[in-house]
C-alpha positions in Angstrom: 0.1 -0.1 0.0 2.8 2.3 0.7 4.3 1.7 -2.9 1.2 2.7 -4.3 0.6 5.9 -2.5 4.6 6.9 -3.6 3.6 6.1 -7.3 0.5 7.9 -6.9 2.4 11.0 -5.6 5.2 10.7 -8.1 3.1 10.1 -11.2 1.1 13.3 -11.7 -2.3 13.3 -12.8 -4.5 10.5 -13.9 -1.6 8.0 -14.9 -0.6 8.2 -11.2 -4.0 7.6 -9.8 -4.7 4.6 -12.1 -1.4 3.2 -11.3 -1.8 3.6 -7.5 -5.0 2.1 -7.8 -3.9 -0.9 -9.4 -1.0 -1.7 -7.0 -3.8 -1.3 -4.5 -5.8 -3.4 -5.6 -3.3 -6.2 -6.4 -2.0 -5.6 -2.7 -5.4 -6.1 -1.4 -6.2 -9.3 -3.4 -2.7 -11.0 -2.5 -3.1 -10.1 1.0 -6.8 -11.7 1.1 -5.6 -14.7 -0.6 -2.8 -15.5 1.6 -5.3 -15.0 4.8 -7.6 -17.1 3.1 -4.7 -19.8 2.4 -3.8 -19.5 6.2 -7.5 -20.1 7.4 -7.9 -23.1 5.4 -4.3 -24.9 6.1 -4.5 -23.7 9.6 -8.3 -24.4 11.2 -7.3 -25.5 14.3 -5.0 -22.8 14.8 -2.0 -24.5 15.5 0.2 -22.2 13.3 -1.2 -18.6 13.6 -2.3 -18.9 17.7 1.6 -19.3 18.8 2.7 -16.8 16.5 0.1 -14.1 17.5 0.2 -14.9 21.2 3.9 -15.4 21.1 4.5 -11.8 19.6 2.1 -10.1 22.0 3.8 -11.4 24.9 7.0 -10.6 23.8 5.9 -7.2 22.8 4.3 -7.0 26.2 7.8 -8.3 27.8 9.7 -5.6 25.8 7.3 -2.6 26.9 7.5 -3.4 30.6 11.5 -4.0 30.7 12.0 -0.6 29.0 9.5 1.6 30.8 10.1 0.1 34.3 13.8 -0.4 34.2 15.4 3.0 35.5 19.1 1.6 35.6 18.8 2.6 32.0 18.6 6.2 32.6 21.7 8.5 33.1 
C-alpha cells in the first residue's frame, strides 16, 4: 500500500492515480489470498495462534522492561 501511495504521489495526474489504484488492488487481493490460505490450512489455529500470542507476549515484555527499568537512565 505504501508503494501505491508513492506511485500516486510521484506520477502526476490520472496515470499516477490509475497506477496507484492497480497496485493497491493487487496488494489487497494478494493479502486476502494469503489470509484465506492460512485460514484453510490452519483450521485448528496450530500455526497462527502461537505466532500471534508469542509476539504479543514478547512485545509486552519488551515494553514493560524498557518502561520500568530505571537503571537505563543516565
